[in-house]
C-alpha positions in Angstrom: 0.0 0.0 0.0 1.0 3.6 -0.6 1.4 4.3 3.1 4.6 2.1 3.1 6.5 4.0 0.4 9.1 6.4 1.7 8.3 9.1 -0.8 4.6 9.2 0.3 5.6 9.2 4.0 7.8 12.3 3.3 4.8 14.1 1.7 2.5 13.1 4.5 4.9 14.4 7.1 5.0 17.7 5.3 1.2 18.1 5.5 0.9 16.6 9.0 0.0 19.8 10.9 -2.1 21.1 8.1 -4.4 18.2 7.6 -8.0 19.0 8.6 -8.8 17.7 12.1 -12.5 17.8 11.0 -11.7 15.3 8.4 -9.9 12.9 10.8 -12.7 13.1 13.4 -15.6 12.6 10.9 -13.9 9.7 9.1 -12.6 8.1 12.3 -15.9 8.2 14.2 -17.7 6.8 11.2 -15.0 4.1 10.7 -15.4 3.1 14.3 -18.7 1.2 13.7 -19.5 -1.1 10.8 -22.0 -3.9 10.3 -22.3 -6.9 8.0 -25.7 -8.2 6.6 -27.1 -10.5 4.0 -26.2 -12.3 1.7 -23.0 -13.3 3.6 -25.2 -12.9 6.7 -23.7 -12.3 10.1 -26.6 -13.1 12.4 -27.9 -10.2 14.5 -27.6 -11.0 18.2 -30.5 -9.8 20.3 -28.2 -9.2 23.3 -25.8 -7.0 21.2 -28.8 -5.2 19.7 -30.1 -4.4 23.1 -26.7 -3.3 24.3 -26.2 -0.9 21.4 -29.6 0.6 22.0 -28.6 1.3 25.6 -25.5 3.0 24.2 -27.7 5.3 22.1 -29.7 6.0 25.3 -26.4 7.0 27.0 -26.8 4.1 29.6 -23.2 3.0 29.3 -23.0 0.8 32.5 -26.1 -1.1 31.5 -24.8 -1.5 28.0 -21.6 -2.9 29.4 -23.5 -5.4 31.5 -25.4 -6.6 28.5 -22.2 -7.0 26.5 -20.5 -8.8 29.4 -23.3 -11.3 29.6 -22.9 -12.1 26.0 -19.1 -12.4 26.3 -19.5 -14.8 29.2 -21.7 -17.1 27.1 -19.7 -16.6 23.9 -16.0 -16.0 24.9 -14.7 -16.7 21.4 -17.0 -14.1 19.7 -15.0 -10.9 18.9 -18.0 -8.8 18.6 -18.7 -8.9 22.3 -15.3 -7.5 23.1 -15.6 -4.9 20.4 -19.0 -3.9 21.8 -17.5 -3.6 25.3 -14.8 -1.4 23.9 -17.4 0.8 22.2 -19.1 1.4 25.5 -16.0 2.7 27.1 -15.1 4.9 24.1 -18.6 6.3 23.7 -18.8 7.1 27.3 -15.5 9.1 27.1 -16.8 10.9 24.0 -20.0 11.8 25.9 -18.0 13.1 28.9 -15.9 15.3 26.6 -18.9 16.5 24.4 -17.3 15.1 21.2 -20.7 14.0 19.7 -22.1 17.5 19.7 -22.3 20.3 17.1 -20.3 22.6 19.4 -17.3 20.3 19.3 -17.8 18.7 15.9 -18.3 21.8 13.8 -15.7 24.0 15.7 -12.4 23.8 13.9 -10.6 25.4 16.8 -11.8 22.8 19.3 -11.2 20.0 16.9 -7.7 21.2 16.1 -6.9 21.3 19.8 -8.6 17.9 20.7 -10.4 17.2 23.8 -10.1 19.7 26.7 -8.0 18.5 29.5 -7.1 14.8 29.9 -9.1 11.7 29.3 -10.1 9.3 32.0 -7.1 6.9 32.2 -9.1 4.1 33.7 -11.6 4.3 30.9 -8.8 4.4 28.4 -7.1 1.4 29.8 -10.4 -0.6 29.8 -11.1 0.5 26.2 -7.6 -0.6 25.0 -7.9 -3.9 26.8 -11.3 -4.8 25.3 -10.3 -3.6 21.9 -7.1 -5.7 21.8 -9.1 -8.7 22.8 -11.5 -8.1 20.0 -8.8 -7.8 17.4 -7.0 -10.8 18.6 -10.2 -12.9 18.4 -11.1 -11.6 15.0 -7.8 -12.2 13.5 -7.8 -15.7 14.9 -11.1 -16.4 13.1 -9.9 -14.8 9.9 -6.8 -16.9 9.8 -9.0 -19.9 9.6 -11.7 -18.4 7.4 -10.7 -15.1 5.5 -14.4 -14.7 4.6 -15.7 -14.9 8.1 -18.2 -12.0 8.0 -18.6 -11.8 11.7 -14.8 -11.6 12.3 -14.5 -8.9 9.6 -17.2 -7.0 11.3 -15.7 -7.1 14.7 -12.1 -6.3 13.3 -13.5 -3.3 11.4 -15.2 -2.0 14.5 -12.1 -2.3 16.7 -9.7 -0.8 14.1 -12.1 2.1 13.6 -12.3 2.8 17.4 -8.6 2.6 17.6 -8.4 5.3 15.0 -10.9 7.4 17.1 -8.6 7.0 20.1 -5.4 7.9 18.1 -7.0 11.0 16.7 -9.0 12.5 19.5 -7.2 11.2 22.7 -3.6 10.5 21.7 -3.6 13.1 18.9 -1.5 10.8 16.6 -2.9 12.0 13.3 -0.8 9.8 11.1 -1.6 6.7 13.0 -5.2 7.6 12.8 -5.1 8.1 9.0 -3.4 4.7 8.6 -6.2 3.0 10.7 -8.9 4.8 8.9 -7.5 3.5 5.6 -7.4 0.0 7.1 -11.0 0.2 8.4 -12.1 1.4 4.9 -10.4 -1.6 3.4 -12.3 -3.9 5.7 -15.6 -2.0 4.8 -15.1 -2.7 1.1 -14.4 -6.3 1.9 -17.7 -6.5 3.8 -19.5 -5.0 0.9 -17.9 -7.4 -1.5 -19.2 -10.3 0.6 -22.6 -8.7 1.5 -23.7 -6.0 -1.0 -26.8 -5.2 1.2 -24.6 -4.2 4.2 -26.0 -0.7 4.5 -24.1 0.1 7.6 -20.9 -0.4 5.9 -21.6 2.8 3.9 -21.1 4.8 7.0 -17.3 4.7 6.9 -17.1 5.0 3.1 -19.6 7.7 3.0 -18.1 9.8 5.7 -14.6 9.5 4.3 -15.8 10.3 0.7 -17.7 13.4 2.0 -15.0 15.0 4.2 -12.0 14.2 1.9 -14.2 15.6 -1.0 -14.5 18.8 1.0 -10.7 19.3 1.5 -8.7 21.8 -0.6 -7.1 20.4 -3.8 -3.6 20.3 -2.5 -4.6 18.1 0.5 -6.6 15.7 -1.7 -3.5 15.5 -3.9 -1.4 14.2 -1.0 -4.1 11.7 0.1 -4.2 10.3 -3.4 -0.7 9.0 -2.9 -2.1 6.7 -0.3 -5.0 5.7 -2.5 -7.5 7.8 -0.6 -10.0 9.7 -2.7 -13.1 11.8 -1.9 -16.3 12.6 -3.6 -18.5 15.0 -1.5 -21.9 14.3 -3.2 -21.3 10.5 -3.2 -20.3 10.6 0.4 -23.6 12.2 1.6 -25.5 9.7 -0.5 -23.7 6.8 1.1 -24.2 8.1 4.7 -27.9 8.6 3.8 -28.1 5.0 2.6 -26.8 3.8 6.0 -29.2 6.2 7.8 -32.1 4.7 5.8 -31.2 1.0 5.7 -28.7 0.4 8.4 -29.0 -1.8 11.5 -26.7 -1.2 14.4 -25.4 2.0 12.9 -28.6 3.5 11.5 -29.0 6.0 14.5 -25.1 6.8 14.3 -25.4 7.4 10.5 -28.5 9.7 11.1 -26.4 11.8 13.5 -23.5 12.1 11.1 -25.9 12.9 8.3 -27.4 15.7 10.3 -23.9 17.2 11.1 -23.0 17.0 7.4 -26.3 18.6 6.5 -25.6 21.5 8.9 -22.3 22.1 7.2 -23.9 22.1 3.8 -26.6 24.5 5.1 -29.3 21.8 4.5 -31.1 22.7 7.7 -34.3 20.7 7.0 -32.4 17.5 6.2 -30.6 18.0 9.7 -34.0 18.7 11.3 -35.5 15.5 9.9 -32.7 13.2 11.2 -32.7 14.9 14.6 -36.4 14.8 14.9 -36.5 11.1 14.2 -33.6 10.4 16.6 -35.3 12.3 19.4 -38.6 10.4 18.8 -36.8 7.0 18.7 -34.5 7.7 21.8 -36.4 10.2 24.1 -34.2 9.2 27.0 -31.1 10.6 25.1 -31.1 14.4 25.8 -28.3 14.9 23.2 -30.6 14.5 20.2 -33.2 16.9 21.7 -30.6 19.5 22.5 -29.2 19.4 19.0 -32.6 19.7 17.5 -33.4 22.7 19.7 -30.3 24.5 18.4 -31.7 24.6 14.8 -33.4 27.7 13.6 -37.2 27.5 13.5 -38.7 26.3 10.2 -39.7 29.0 7.8 -43.3 28.0 7.9 -43.4 28.3 11.7 -42.0 31.8 11.6 -44.4 32.8 8.9 -47.4 31.6 10.8 -46.6 33.8 13.8 -49.2 36.5 14.5 
């Protein structure tokens, strides 16, 4: 891959401090969660489904308990460990306000990373669960390279590692390398299972943000085989927001944030309204919805 060539490494080092942190965060967050579906069907696990719903409701301890119960019954399943890692990472993101428009759309905050220091206990727990997920997934893939469940879990864990490198450790080059690896796994998932709508989250986010970068930055990324298409990216994220499974709510949030950047307020309003209705116990969605300007029809109807 292009990342291994010395000449490309030199170019990347040149642009290291100039690469958009917004690109890194959006791509990494999206890469951090991917799902497989039919025809190479990875069966949906009710316990994992319930745990992810608890994550979207910000009930992190309850979600971890759900994932731990699954791991106890299925110690060789890498998805349980990956889901546990996700619970730690999402809890830290919530504590730091990462998944809000104030953080996500403010370049100054993104360039500076999280304020203060992360919870070291939370970080250690995340790293341990994430390593366990990757080890289990690679073991399965060594036996069967087309194991959809293992590809799913490996993609999740690599994406979350990219999140941690970018936002917590601030190792942007490591983060980009991991994003590229997660994208490769997403493409493999889609090759096995073309109906895997959730796999479009990572591809769409990367396409959109890289497509928004200035030409000279896209030029450097092309050396590593990374290309962007802004319109295609939003289309792919919307596909995941419409037809996804585990990641459908996450894709809807990313689509809302992208729509805000594109001044598509009504598209953002639609996503946030639906998220608020589906997860009334999550105040984040309601707060983000309340920040939007009132609809033009509502303003016009005022006496």
